[in-house]
C-alpha positions as CSV (number, residue, x, y, z in Angstrom):
1,M,16.6,6.6,-31.1
2,S,15.0,10.0,-30.5
3,M,16.1,12.0,-27.5
4,K,14.3,14.9,-25.9
5,K,16.0,18.2,-25.7
6,H,15.2,20.6,-22.8
7,V,16.1,24.2,-23.6
8,T,16.6,27.4,-21.8
9,E,15.3,30.8,-22.9
10,E,18.4,31.2,-25.1
11,G,17.8,27.8,-26.7
12,S,20.8,26.1,-25.2
13,Q,21.0,23.3,-22.6
14,P,21.0,24.6,-19.0
15,E,24.3,26.2,-18.0
16,R,25.9,24.4,-15.1
17,P,26.0,26.9,-12.2
18,S,29.2,27.8,-10.6
19,P,30.2,25.3,-7.9
20,S,29.8,26.0,-4.2
21,P,31.1,24.4,-1.0
22,K,29.7,21.2,0.5
23,S,30.7,21.6,4.0
24,A,33.0,23.5,6.4
25,N,36.4,23.9,5.0
26,E,38.0,21.3,7.3
27,H,36.1,18.6,5.4
28,R,37.7,19.7,2.1
29,T,41.0,18.5,0.6
30,P,43.5,21.3,1.3
31,H,44.1,22.3,-2.4
32,L,40.4,23.1,-2.9
33,K,40.2,25.7,-0.1
34,P,41.1,28.8,-2.1
35,Y,38.8,27.7,-4.9
36,V,35.9,27.2,-2.4
37,D,36.5,30.6,-0.8
38,M,36.5,32.3,-4.2
39,V,33.2,30.6,-5.1
40,I,31.5,31.6,-1.8
41,S,32.3,35.3,-2.5
42,A,31.2,35.1,-6.1
43,F,27.4,34.7,-5.6
44,Q,24.6,34.1,-3.2
45,D,21.4,32.3,-4.2
46,R,21.0,30.6,-7.6
47,R,17.5,30.1,-8.9
48,F,16.1,27.6,-11.4
49,Q,16.6,28.9,-15.0
50,R,15.0,26.3,-17.3
51,R,12.2,27.4,-19.5
52,T,9.6,25.1,-21.0
53,S,8.2,25.8,-24.4
54,I,4.8,27.5,-24.1
55,Y,3.6,25.7,-27.3
56,Q,4.5,22.3,-26.0
57,K,2.7,22.8,-22.7
58,R,-0.3,24.8,-23.9
59,D,-2.6,21.7,-24.5
60,L,-1.5,20.0,-21.3
61,Q,-2.1,23.2,-19.3
62,E,-5.7,23.3,-20.5
63,R,-6.2,19.6,-19.6
64,V,-4.7,20.2,-16.1
65,A,-6.9,23.3,-15.5
66,K,-10.0,21.3,-16.5
67,K,-8.8,18.2,-14.5
68,L,-9.2,16.1,-17.7
69,W,-8.0,12.5,-17.9
70,T,-7.7,12.7,-21.7
71,G,-4.5,13.3,-23.5
72,P,-0.9,12.2,-22.6
73,P,0.3,12.4,-19.0
74,S,2.9,14.9,-17.8
75,E,6.6,14.3,-18.4
76,T,8.3,12.8,-15.3
77,I,11.4,14.2,-13.5
78,Y,13.5,13.4,-10.5
79,G,15.5,15.4,-8.0
80,G,18.4,15.4,-5.7
81,I,19.1,17.6,-2.7
82,S,22.5,18.3,-1.1
83,V,23.2,20.3,2.0
84,S,26.2,22.3,3.3
85,S,27.3,24.6,6.1
86,T,29.6,27.5,5.9
87,D,31.9,29.2,8.3
88,D,29.5,32.2,8.2
89,N,26.9,30.1,10.1
90,E,24.7,29.5,7.0
91,V,23.1,26.4,5.7
92,I,23.1,26.0,1.9
93,I,20.5,23.8,0.2
94,A,21.1,22.8,-3.4
95,L,18.3,21.2,-5.6
96,A,19.2,19.4,-8.9
97,I,16.5,18.4,-11.4
98,R,16.9,15.8,-14.1
99,D,15.0,13.2,-16.1
100,T,16.3,9.7,-16.9
101,T,18.6,11.1,-19.5
102,Y,19.5,14.8,-18.9
103,F,20.5,17.1,-16.1
104,L,17.9,19.8,-16.5
105,D,18.1,22.5,-13.8
106,F,19.7,23.6,-10.6
107,S,19.0,26.0,-7.7
108,E,20.7,26.9,-4.5
109,H,19.5,28.8,-1.4
110,R,21.2,30.0,1.7
111,F,19.6,30.0,5.2
112,P,21.2,32.1,7.9
113,V,21.3,30.4,11.3
114,D,21.2,32.6,14.4
115,E,19.3,33.1,17.5
116,H,16.8,35.5,15.9
117,S,16.0,33.2,12.9
118,P,12.9,30.9,12.9
119,P,13.7,27.2,13.4
120,T,15.9,26.2,10.5
121,A,14.3,22.8,10.0
122,D,10.8,24.3,9.5
123,V,12.2,27.0,7.2
124,I,14.1,24.5,5.0
125,T,11.2,22.1,4.9
126,D,8.8,24.9,3.8
127,F,11.2,26.2,1.2
128,V,11.9,22.8,-0.4
129,V,8.2,21.8,-0.6
130,A,7.3,25.2,-2.0
131,E,10.1,25.2,-4.6
132,L,9.2,21.7,-5.8
133,R,5.4,22.5,-5.9
134,K,6.2,25.7,-7.9
135,Y,8.5,23.8,-10.3
136,E,5.8,21.2,-11.0
137,S,3.2,23.9,-11.6
138,N,5.4,26.0,-13.9
139,H,6.6,23.2,-16.0
140,L,3.6,20.9,-15.8
141,E,5.9,18.0,-15.0
142,K,5.5,15.3,-12.3
143,F,8.2,14.6,-9.8
144,I,8.5,10.9,-9.2
145,G,11.2,10.8,-6.6
146,I,13.6,13.1,-4.6
147,A,16.8,11.7,-3.0
148,L,18.5,13.5,-0.1
149,P,21.3,12.8,2.3
150,G,20.5,11.3,5.7
151,E,22.0,14.4,7.4
152,L,19.2,16.6,5.9
153,A,16.5,14.0,6.7
154,E,17.6,14.0,10.4
155,R,17.8,17.8,10.5
156,C,14.3,18.2,8.9
157,P,12.3,15.3,10.2
158,N,9.1,16.5,8.5
159,L,10.5,17.0,5.1
160,C,10.2,13.4,3.8
161,P,6.6,12.9,5.1
162,R,5.5,16.2,3.6
163,L,7.1,15.4,0.2
164,W,5.1,12.2,0.1
165,R,1.9,13.5,1.6
166,E,1.6,16.9,-0.2
167,L,3.4,16.4,-3.5
168,D,3.2,12.6,-4.0
169,I,7.0,12.5,-4.3
170,V,8.8,9.4,-3.1
171,P,11.5,10.7,-0.7
172,L,14.6,8.6,-0.7
173,V,17.1,9.0,2.1
174,L,20.7,8.0,1.3
175,H,21.9,6.8,4.6
176,G,25.0,4.7,3.6
177,K,23.3,1.3,4.0
178,G,22.1,-1.1,1.3
179,V,23.0,-1.7,-2.3
180,H,21.9,1.8,-3.4
181,S,24.5,3.5,-1.2
182,V,27.6,1.6,-2.3
183,G,29.0,4.7,-4.1
184,W,28.8,6.8,-0.9
185,I,31.3,4.8,1.1
186,N,34.3,6.8,-0.1
187,Q,33.7,9.9,1.9
188,E,37.0,11.5,0.8
189,Y,36.0,11.3,-2.9
190,W,32.5,12.6,-2.0
191,N,34.0,15.6,-0.3
192,T,35.9,16.6,-3.4
193,K,32.6,17.2,-5.2
194,T,31.2,20.7,-5.2
195,L,27.6,21.3,-3.9
196,D,26.0,21.3,-7.4
197,E,27.9,18.1,-8.3
198,Q,26.7,16.5,-5.2
199,A,23.0,17.4,-5.8
200,E,23.2,16.2,-9.4
201,S,24.9,12.9,-8.2
202,V,22.1,12.5,-5.7
203,A,19.5,13.0,-8.4
204,R,21.2,10.3,-10.5
205,K,21.2,8.0,-7.5
206,C,17.5,8.7,-7.1
207,I,16.7,7.3,-10.6
208,T,18.3,3.9,-9.7
209,F,15.5,3.2,-7.2
210,F,12.8,3.1,-9.9
211,G,11.8,0.6,-12.5
212,P,10.5,1.2,-16.1
213,N,7.0,1.7,-14.7
214,K,8.2,4.6,-12.5
215,A,7.4,2.7,-9.3
216,P,10.1,1.9,-6.7
217,M,11.6,-1.4,-7.5
218,L,10.8,-4.2,-5.1
219,Q,13.8,-5.6,-3.4
220,V,14.1,-9.1,-1.8
221,G,17.4,-9.4,0.0
222,Y,19.5,-11.9,1.8
223,R,17.6,-15.0,3.0
224,G,14.5,-13.8,1.1
225,C,14.0,-10.9,3.5
226,V,11.7,-8.4,1.8
227,E,13.4,-5.0,1.7
228,V,10.3,-2.9,2.5
229,D,10.4,0.7,1.1
230,C,13.6,0.1,-0.8
231,G,15.4,-1.1,2.3
232,F,13.8,1.8,4.3
233,H,15.5,4.4,2.0
234,A,11.9,5.6,1.2
235,V,10.6,7.4,4.2
236,L,6.9,8.0,3.8
237,A,5.7,8.9,7.3
238,N,6.9,9.5,10.8
239,L,5.3,8.6,14.1
240,S,3.3,11.8,14.4
241,D,1.7,11.0,11.0
242,Y,0.7,7.6,12.2
243,E,-0.7,9.0,15.4
244,L,-3.2,11.1,13.5
245,T,-4.7,8.1,11.8
246,V,-6.2,6.5,15.0
247,G,-7.7,7.5,18.3
248,S,-5.7,8.2,21.4
249,R,-6.6,4.9,23.1
250,T,-5.4,2.9,20.2
251,W,-2.2,4.9,20.0
252,N,-1.4,4.7,23.7
253,S,-1.9,0.9,23.6
254,V,0.5,0.6,20.6
255,L,3.2,2.6,22.4
256,K,2.9,0.5,25.5
257,Y,3.6,-2.8,23.7
258,A,6.2,-1.3,21.4
259,A,8.2,0.0,24.4
260,D,8.2,-3.5,25.9
261,L,9.4,-5.2,22.7
262,K,12.1,-2.6,22.1
263,E,13.4,-2.9,25.7
264,R,13.6,-6.7,25.5
265,R,14.8,-6.7,21.8
266,I,12.2,-9.1,20.7
267,K,12.3,-10.2,17.1
268,V,9.3,-11.3,15.0
269,A,9.5,-13.0,11.6
270,F,6.6,-13.2,9.2
271,F,6.5,-15.7,6.3
272,S,4.2,-15.5,3.3
273,A,4.3,-16.7,-0.3
274,T,4.9,-13.5,-2.3
275,P,6.2,-10.0,-1.7
276,Q,3.8,-8.2,-4.0
277,G,0.4,-8.3,-5.5
278,G,-2.1,-9.5,-3.0
279,G,-3.8,-8.2,0.2
280,V,-1.4,-10.1,2.5
281,A,1.6,-8.5,0.8
282,L,0.0,-5.0,1.1
283,M,-0.5,-5.6,4.9
284,R,3.0,-6.9,5.5
285,H,4.6,-3.9,3.7
286,A,2.6,-1.5,5.8
287,L,3.1,-3.4,9.1
288,V,6.9,-3.7,8.6
289,R,7.1,0.0,7.6
290,F,5.2,1.1,10.8
291,A,7.3,-1.3,13.0
292,E,10.5,0.4,11.6
293,A,9.1,3.8,12.6
294,L,8.4,2.4,16.1
295,G,11.9,0.8,16.4
296,V,10.5,-2.7,16.7
297,E,12.1,-5.5,14.8
298,F,9.5,-7.1,12.5
299,K,11.0,-8.8,9.4
300,W,9.2,-10.4,6.6
301,Y,10.5,-13.4,4.5
302,V,9.3,-14.9,1.2
303,P,10.5,-18.1,-0.5
304,R,12.1,-18.2,-4.0
305,P,9.2,-18.2,-6.4
306,R,8.2,-21.4,-8.3
307,P,5.4,-20.8,-10.8
308,A,4.4,-24.5,-10.9
309,V,3.8,-24.3,-7.1
310,F,1.8,-21.1,-7.4
311,R,-0.6,-23.0,-9.7
312,I,-1.0,-25.5,-6.9
313,T,-1.5,-23.0,-4.1
314,K,-4.1,-21.0,-6.2
315,T,-6.0,-24.2,-6.8
316,N,-6.0,-24.9,-3.1
317,H,-7.2,-21.4,-2.4
318,N,-10.2,-22.0,-4.8
319,I,-10.9,-25.4,-3.2
320,F,-11.0,-23.9,0.3
321,Q,-13.4,-21.2,-0.9
322,G,-15.6,-23.7,-2.7
323,V,-15.1,-22.1,-6.1
324,S,-12.9,-24.7,-7.7
325,K,-13.9,-27.0,-10.5
326,P,-15.5,-30.2,-9.3
327,D,-12.6,-32.4,-10.4
328,E,-9.9,-30.3,-8.9
329,R,-8.1,-31.9,-5.9
330,L,-4.9,-31.7,-4.0
331,T,-3.1,-34.7,-5.5
332,E,-0.2,-36.6,-3.9
333,E,2.1,-35.2,-6.6
334,N,1.0,-31.7,-5.6
335,K,1.6,-32.4,-1.9
336,A,5.1,-33.6,-2.7
337,A,5.8,-30.5,-4.8
338,L,4.6,-28.2,-1.9
339,T,6.7,-30.1,0.6
340,D,9.8,-30.0,-1.5
341,W,9.4,-26.2,-2.1
342,I,8.9,-25.4,1.6
343,V,11.6,-27.7,3.0
344,G,14.1,-26.6,0.3
345,N,13.6,-22.9,1.1
346,A,13.8,-23.5,4.8
347,K,17.0,-25.5,4.8
348,R,18.7,-23.3,2.2
349,Y,17.8,-19.8,3.6
350,W,16.2,-19.8,7.0
351,C,17.4,-22.6,9.3
352,G,21.1,-21.9,9.2
353,K,22.8,-19.9,12.0
354,G,21.5,-16.4,12.1
355,G,18.5,-17.3,10.0
356,P,15.0,-16.4,11.1
357,L,14.2,-20.1,11.9
358,S,17.4,-20.7,13.8
359,P,17.0,-20.8,17.6
360,P,16.7,-17.3,19.2
361,S,19.9,-17.9,21.0
362,E,21.7,-18.1,17.6
363,G,20.0,-15.0,16.2
364,G,16.7,-16.4,15.1
365,A,13.3,-14.8,15.6
366,D,11.5,-15.0,19.0
367,I,8.1,-15.2,17.4
368,I,7.1,-16.8,14.0
369,V,4.0,-15.9,12.0
370,I,3.0,-18.1,9.0
371,D,0.5,-16.5,6.6
372,D,-2.1,-18.6,4.8
373,P,-2.1,-22.2,3.6
374,Q,0.9,-21.8,1.2
375,M,3.6,-22.4,3.8
376,P,2.2,-24.2,6.9
377,G,4.8,-26.9,6.2
378,L,7.3,-24.7,8.0
379,I,5.4,-25.1,11.3
380,P,6.5,-28.7,12.1
381,L,10.1,-27.8,11.1
382,I,10.1,-24.9,13.6
383,K,8.6,-26.9,16.4
384,E,10.9,-29.8,15.9
385,A,14.0,-27.5,16.2
386,T,12.6,-25.2,18.9
387,P,9.5,-26.6,20.6
388,A,9.1,-23.7,23.0
389,R,9.2,-21.0,20.4
390,P,5.7,-19.5,19.7
391,V,4.3,-20.0,16.2
392,I,1.2,-18.2,15.0
393,Y,-0.8,-19.4,12.0
394,R,-2.7,-16.5,10.3
395,S,-5.5,-17.5,7.9
396,H,-6.6,-14.6,5.6
397,I,-9.1,-16.5,3.4
398,Q,-12.6,-17.8,3.6
399,V,-12.5,-21.5,4.4
400,R,-15.6,-23.5,3.7
401,S,-15.7,-25.3,7.1
402,D,-19.1,-26.7,6.2
403,L,-17.6,-28.5,3.2
404,I,-14.5,-29.5,5.3
405,A,-16.9,-31.2,7.7
406,D,-17.8,-33.7,5.0
407,P,-14.9,-36.2,4.7
408,T,-15.7,-37.0,1.1
409,T,-15.2,-33.5,-0.3
410,P,-12.0,-32.0,-2.0
411,Q,-12.1,-29.4,0.8
412,A,-11.8,-32.0,3.5
413,E,-9.0,-33.8,1.6
414,A,-6.9,-30.7,1.1
415,W,-7.6,-29.4,4.7
416,N,-6.5,-32.6,6.3
417,Y,-3.1,-32.3,4.6
418,F,-2.5,-28.8,5.8
419,W,-4.0,-29.4,9.2
420,D,-1.3,-31.9,10.0
421,S,1.1,-28.9,9.9
422,I,-1.2,-26.1,11.2
423,K,-2.2,-28.0,14.3
424,C,1.4,-27.6,15.6
425,A,1.0,-23.9,15.9
426,D,0.2,-22.2,19.2
427,L,-2.5,-19.9,17.8
428,F,-4.9,-19.9,14.9
429,I,-5.7,-16.3,13.9
430,S,-8.6,-16.0,11.5
431,H,-10.6,-13.3,9.8
432,P,-13.5,-12.5,12.3
433,V,-16.0,-15.0,10.9
434,S,-16.6,-18.1,13.0
435,S,-17.5,-20.2,10.0
436,F,-14.0,-19.7,8.5
437,V,-12.6,-21.9,11.3
438,P,-12.9,-25.7,10.7
439,H,-14.5,-27.7,13.5
440,M,-11.3,-29.5,14.5
441,V,-9.4,-26.4,15.4
442,P,-9.3,-26.1,19.3
443,R,-11.4,-23.0,20.1
444,E,-9.0,-21.9,22.9
445,T,-6.4,-21.3,20.2
446,V,-8.7,-19.3,17.9
447,G,-8.4,-15.5,17.8
448,Y,-10.0,-13.0,15.4
449,L,-8.2,-10.3,13.5
450,P,-9.6,-8.3,10.5
451,A,-7.6,-7.3,7.4
452,S,-6.1,-3.8,7.4
453,T,-5.0,-1.0,5.1
454,D,-2.6,1.9,5.5
455,W,-4.2,5.3,5.4
456,L,-0.8,6.9,4.6
457,D,0.3,4.8,1.6
458,G,-0.2,5.4,-2.1
459,L,-3.5,3.5,-2.1
460,N,-5.3,5.7,0.4
461,K,-3.6,9.0,1.1
462,P,-5.5,12.1,-0.1
463,M,-4.0,13.4,-3.4
464,N,-4.4,16.8,-5.1
465,D,-6.1,17.3,-8.4
466,F,-2.8,17.7,-10.3
467,D,-1.6,14.3,-9.1
468,I,-5.0,12.6,-9.6
469,G,-5.1,13.9,-13.1
470,Y,-1.6,12.6,-13.8
471,Y,-2.5,9.1,-12.8
472,G,-5.9,9.4,-14.5
473,R,-4.2,10.2,-17.8
474,I,-1.8,7.2,-17.3
475,F,-4.9,5.0,-16.8
476,S,-6.6,6.4,-19.9
477,G,-3.4,5.8,-21.9
478,K,-3.3,2.2,-20.8
479,C,-7.0,1.8,-21.9
480,R,-6.3,3.3,-25.3
481,E,-3.3,1.0,-25.8
482,I,-5.5,-2.1,-25.7
483,G,-8.6,-0.6,-27.3
484,M,-10.6,-0.6,-24.0
485,T,-13.4,1.9,-23.2
486,T,-11.9,4.9,-21.5
487,I,-13.1,6.8,-18.4
488,D,-13.1,10.4,-19.7
489,Y,-13.3,12.2,-16.3
490,P,-14.8,14.7,-15.5
491,D,-17.2,14.3,-18.4
492,D,-17.8,10.7,-17.5
493,E,-19.1,9.7,-14.1
494,Y,-18.6,6.1,-13.1
495,I,-19.2,3.4,-10.5
496,I,-16.3,1.1,-9.6
497,Q,-15.4,-2.3,-8.3
498,I,-11.7,-2.8,-7.4
499,A,-10.8,-6.4,-7.0
500,R,-8.5,-9.1,-8.4
501,F,-9.8,-11.0,-11.4
502,D,-10.8,-14.0,-9.3
503,P,-13.7,-16.5,-9.5
504,S,-15.0,-15.4,-6.1
505,K,-15.2,-11.6,-6.8
506,G,-18.7,-11.7,-8.3
507,I,-17.7,-10.0,-11.5
508,F,-20.4,-11.6,-13.6
509,D,-23.0,-10.6,-11.0
510,L,-21.6,-7.1,-11.3
511,L,-22.2,-7.0,-15.0
512,D,-25.7,-8.4,-14.6
513,S,-26.4,-5.7,-12.0
514,Y,-25.1,-2.9,-14.2
515,E,-27.3,-4.1,-17.1
516,K,-30.4,-4.1,-14.9
517,F,-29.5,-0.7,-13.5
518,R,-29.3,0.7,-17.1
519,V,-32.8,-0.7,-17.8
520,L,-34.2,0.9,-14.6
521,F,-32.5,4.2,-15.6
522,A,-34.0,4.1,-19.1
523,E,-37.5,3.4,-17.8
524,N,-37.5,6.1,-15.2
525,R,-35.3,8.9,-16.2
526,P,-35.2,11.3,-19.2
527,S,-33.3,9.9,-22.2
528,S,-31.2,13.0,-22.3
529,E,-29.7,12.3,-18.9
530,K,-26.1,11.0,-19.1
531,L,-25.6,7.5,-17.7
532,P,-22.6,6.5,-15.6
533,K,-20.0,4.1,-16.8
534,L,-18.9,0.9,-15.0
535,L,-15.2,0.4,-14.2
536,I,-13.9,-3.0,-13.1
537,C,-10.2,-3.0,-12.3
538,G,-7.5,-4.4,-10.0
539,H,-3.9,-5.5,-9.7
540,G,-2.6,-8.9,-10.5
541,S,-0.5,-11.1,-8.2
542,V,2.5,-13.3,-9.0
543,D,0.9,-16.2,-7.2
544,D,-2.5,-15.9,-9.0
545,P,-2.4,-17.6,-12.4
546,D,-6.2,-17.4,-12.6
547,G,-6.2,-13.7,-13.1
548,V,-5.7,-13.7,-16.9
549,V,-8.2,-16.5,-17.3
550,I,-11.0,-14.6,-15.5
551,Y,-10.1,-11.4,-17.2
552,D,-10.5,-13.0,-20.6
553,A,-13.8,-14.6,-19.6
554,V,-15.2,-11.2,-18.6
555,I,-14.2,-9.6,-21.9
556,E,-15.7,-12.5,-23.8
557,H,-18.9,-12.2,-21.8
558,I,-19.2,-8.5,-22.6
559,D,-18.5,-9.1,-26.3
560,N,-21.1,-11.9,-26.5
561,K,-23.9,-10.8,-24.1
562,L,-23.5,-7.1,-23.4
563,Q,-22.4,-5.7,-26.8
564,H,-25.0,-2.9,-26.4
565,L,-23.2,-1.8,-23.2
566,K,-19.6,-2.3,-24.3
567,S,-18.9,1.4,-24.8
568,S,-19.9,2.0,-21.2
569,I,-17.9,-0.8,-19.5
570,C,-14.1,-0.5,-18.8
571,V,-12.3,-3.7,-17.6
572,M,-8.7,-3.2,-16.8
573,H,-5.7,-4.9,-15.2
574,I,-4.0,-2.0,-13.4
575,P,-0.2,-1.4,-13.7
576,P,1.6,-1.9,-10.3
577,S,0.8,1.6,-9.1
578,D,-1.1,2.2,-5.9
579,Q,-1.8,5.8,-6.8
580,I,-3.6,4.8,-10.0
581,L,-6.1,2.8,-7.9
582,N,-6.2,5.7,-5.4
583,A,-7.1,8.2,-8.2
584,L,-9.8,5.9,-9.7
585,L,-11.5,5.3,-6.3
586,S,-11.2,9.0,-5.4
587,K,-13.2,10.2,-8.4
588,A,-15.8,7.3,-8.5
589,R,-19.3,8.1,-7.3
590,V,-20.3,4.7,-5.9
591,A,-18.2,1.6,-5.0
592,L,-19.3,-2.0,-5.3
593,Q,-18.0,-5.2,-3.8
594,L,-20.2,-8.1,-5.0
595,S,-18.0,-11.0,-3.9
596,T,-19.6,-14.5,-3.8
597,R,-16.9,-15.8,-1.4
598,E,-14.8,-13.5,0.7
599,G,-12.3,-13.3,3.5
600,F,-12.7,-9.8,4.9
601,E,-12.1,-7.5,1.8
602,V,-10.7,-4.3,3.3
603,K,-11.4,-2.5,0.0
604,V,-14.8,-1.9,1.5
605,S,-13.3,0.1,4.3
606,E,-11.0,1.9,1.9
607,A,-14.0,3.1,-0.1
608,L,-15.9,4.2,3.0
609,H,-12.8,6.1,4.2
610,K,-13.0,8.2,1.0
611,G,-16.7,8.9,1.6
612,K,-17.9,6.5,-1.1
613,P,-21.3,4.8,-0.4
614,I,-20.9,1.1,-1.1
615,I,-23.1,-1.7,-2.2
616,A,-21.7,-5.0,-1.1
617,T,-22.8,-8.6,-0.6
618,M,-23.1,-10.3,2.7
619,A,-20.1,-12.5,2.0
620,G,-17.4,-13.3,4.5
621,G,-16.4,-10.3,6.7
622,I,-17.9,-7.7,4.4
623,P,-21.0,-7.2,6.6
624,L,-18.8,-6.4,9.6
625,Q,-17.7,-3.2,7.8
626,V,-21.0,-1.9,6.4
627,Q,-23.9,-0.3,8.3
628,D,-26.8,-1.1,6.1
629,G,-28.7,2.0,5.0
630,K,-26.2,4.3,6.8
631,N,-22.9,4.1,4.9
632,G,-24.0,1.7,2.2
633,F,-26.2,-1.2,1.4
634,L,-25.9,-4.9,2.0
635,V,-27.4,-7.5,-0.4
636,E,-27.6,-11.2,-0.6
637,V,-25.0,-12.9,-2.8
638,G,-26.4,-13.0,-6.3
639,D,-29.2,-10.6,-5.7
640,T,-28.5,-8.5,-8.8
641,D,-32.0,-6.9,-8.7
642,A,-31.3,-5.4,-5.3
643,V,-28.0,-4.1,-6.5
644,A,-29.6,-2.4,-9.5
645,R,-32.3,-0.8,-7.3
646,H,-29.7,0.6,-4.8
647,L,-27.6,1.9,-7.7
648,F,-30.6,3.7,-9.2
649,N,-31.5,5.2,-5.8
650,L,-28.0,6.4,-5.1
651,W,-27.7,7.9,-8.6
652,T,-31.0,9.7,-8.6
653,D,-31.4,10.8,-5.0
654,D,-28.8,13.3,-4.1
655,E,-30.0,13.7,-0.5
656,L,-29.6,9.9,0.0
657,Y,-26.2,9.9,-1.6
658,Y,-24.7,12.7,0.4
659,R,-26.2,11.4,3.7
660,L,-24.5,8.0,3.1
661,S,-21.3,9.6,1.9
662,S,-21.0,11.8,5.0
663,W,-21.7,8.9,7.3
664,A,-19.2,6.6,5.4
665,A,-16.2,8.9,5.9
666,D,-16.8,9.0,9.7
667,S,-17.6,5.3,10.2
668,V,-14.3,3.5,9.7
669,S,-12.8,1.7,12.7
670,D,-9.2,2.0,13.9
671,E,-9.1,-1.8,13.7
672,V,-8.7,-1.8,9.9
673,S,-5.8,0.7,9.9
674,T,-2.2,-0.3,9.9
675,V,-1.8,1.1,13.4
676,G,-4.8,-0.8,14.7
677,N,-3.6,-4.0,13.1
678,A,-0.1,-3.6,14.5
679,L,-1.6,-3.2,18.0
680,S,-2.8,-6.9,17.8
681,W,0.6,-8.1,16.6
682,L,2.5,-6.1,19.2
683,Y,0.3,-7.5,21.9
684,L,0.7,-11.1,20.8
685,A,4.5,-10.7,20.5
686,S,4.7,-9.1,23.9
687,E,2.7,-11.7,25.7
688,L,4.0,-14.8,24.0
689,S,7.7,-13.7,24.2
690,K,7.3,-13.5,28.0
691,G,6.1,-17.0,28.1
692,N,2.5,-16.0,29.0
693,T,-0.4,-18.2,27.8
694,V,-2.6,-16.5,25.3
695,A,-5.9,-18.3,24.9
696,P,-8.3,-16.1,22.8
697,N,-11.2,-18.6,22.9
698,E,-12.6,-16.9,19.7
699,R,-12.2,-13.4,21.0
700,W,-10.9,-10.5,18.9
701,I,-7.2,-9.9,19.5
702,N,-7.8,-6.2,19.4
703,D,-10.1,-6.3,22.3
704,M,-7.6,-8.4,24.3
705,A,-4.8,-5.9,23.5
706,R,-6.8,-2.9,24.5
707,E,-7.9,-4.5,27.8
708,E,-4.4,-5.6,28.7
709,A,-3.2,-2.1,28.0
710,K,-5.9,-0.6,30.3
711,E,-7.3,1.3,27.3
712,P,-10.8,-0.2,26.7
713,Y,-13.2,1.0,24.0
714,G,-15.0,4.3,24.7
715,R,-18.7,4.7,24.1
716,H,-18.2,6.8,20.9
717,E,-15.3,5.0,19.3
718,N,-16.0,3.4,15.9
719,R,-15.7,-0.4,16.2
720,L,-16.4,-3.2,13.8
721,K,-19.4,-5.4,14.5
722,R,-18.3,-8.4,16.5
723,T,-20.7,-10.9,15.0
724,L,-22.4,-11.1,11.6
725,G,-25.8,-11.1,13.3
726,E,-25.2,-8.0,15.4
727,D,-27.6,-5.1,15.3
728,K,-26.6,-2.5,12.7
729,G,-27.3,0.5,14.9
730,L,-25.2,2.4,17.3
731,G,-25.9,0.0,20.1
732,A,-23.7,-2.5,18.2
733,G,-20.6,-0.8,19.1
734,F,-20.6,2.0,16.5
735,G,-19.9,5.6,17.4
736,L,-20.6,8.7,15.4
737,H,-17.1,10.0,15.6
738,R,-13.6,8.8,16.1
739,G,-12.7,8.7,19.8
740,K,-9.8,11.0,20.1
């Protein structure tokens, strides 16, 4: 096994710096005090000493300077920070750097604390961010994570958000809770360590949070509770960051309901099938993260996975959307398997004393939310045990209510089975398309809520060119590994569709549209003009066994029908990294979403938020997000000729492109943000936990929440269209700018 060697200028491994004190002397064991005093007098600041070979980094330096996605990515490193105070009224910060094998480098800096000094928190935060940025730049290495003690995170509340926002470093706060902090319980042993030893120990602890793909490992804890953000060790944002993502009226409404729930200690439990991979999981991670920042108790539970059941639930998903095979049905055997899976998980994990489904008086949740038709079998169990406890059913998918209305169809057969459970819920919350709600659902229980996305997470946050290049080179490397066409940015420009490999995502229409666009281009533009590539990519999901089947079908179609375009089409399953998708969307010129069946598809708003003009079909809730001709173009499902024409116009008319791009970036509503989505859940939890009747009667929950909070929409606030037939102009509730 080969092992990397990191050398200093003299060719040796980095010398371990002289130790220094961790805290005031009273926290030390007595026999260490003379040693500590000697060290304090021996030196002041220690700077990073490691030197990287100029020959090894020369090629990468050129690629970074030119923002190239070719070549290998940067090496990855991790860090640990420790903090100490001295009797001389100084704060000492130590930074230790390592990779997964070696301790690499160390620095130490002292900050005087007196009445004439600037605020220590700001000075320390600025220093740490600047030092890490400089270290990345000097060594052309990418920090993945930095761990730090809870004491420092409390003292410098903006440090963690800035590490994440500015440097794309996952900040991990070691607060003495959870499996990652077991080694910190023995405080006496910890206090025997010198400051450099503490920092290096923290750096080693940092590495344990990450898996082989360098993403934080997903944790599912006791009773199937999803440990969001590594059990809240990862601190990505604070409330002031969230406040900047929405208008003042939305923010004021959120604070009103959050204060009520905190005061009454209301608990809300969400249940869905999987903790990672799909849009529901993304929204739940973001919602629980924001609720933690607010101090509201939202918890999220998933069952033990069973692959055979996921095959059944995916088939049901396809049936409801009308994209299943004609002979696919929900059989009695499948019904029995679903029931056994749901009841087994409920009894084993959730119904016992202190479990989320136990009565609130015994520690259970006050409000229950069931996501999608994987687990509605929980609803009768909940109502049987606690009839008065509110239960909300949340439907995230397009349901073909027209097919359900015909009792002879597979859709009606499957729906009737699930409806026996869903009808016990107090509310039926759907994506905001009336045709998604079957006719038998009482309209007074129906409320509308769009999907959402988090503007502060790895999928959407702005990233600098160094970080985008790092993820671009990872992506290119993955392409080369399987012999796929690469996107050699910035030499290659490209158009993109980000979506799961699903029968309803219109991928074959996308390929047809691209072929027609290429014909238009060849007929109307000089042959010397370089053509854009097509990138089709997306994550997989553990409960989506169709993904590989559709992916293989797409590759086979390109090989058999589009061989002449194969060198211009890249089709990739993306590793589980939000930042890779972020980088790919950030540098795309045009985004497409050609779904044939769709729920809401918040990827549309994510593209608009980055200023990408979008061409999308009028499927599901997509038209609610797009202002035709202003921030993109809407086409009928399957109209590949129209898609090709719009692509050609956007690619050849710069004035049109930049006009739509500018409008797109300013046209996104608060409603599709995590904060806007949380507003609806906070409102529902507040009202229902008081025993108040909530009867939406097909209204948008967001509108009800804003009205109850006495914060109605202003004239110039961006707002999604309320109906699919609504006028596309400003009179339809769209403003030019966010209503701050």
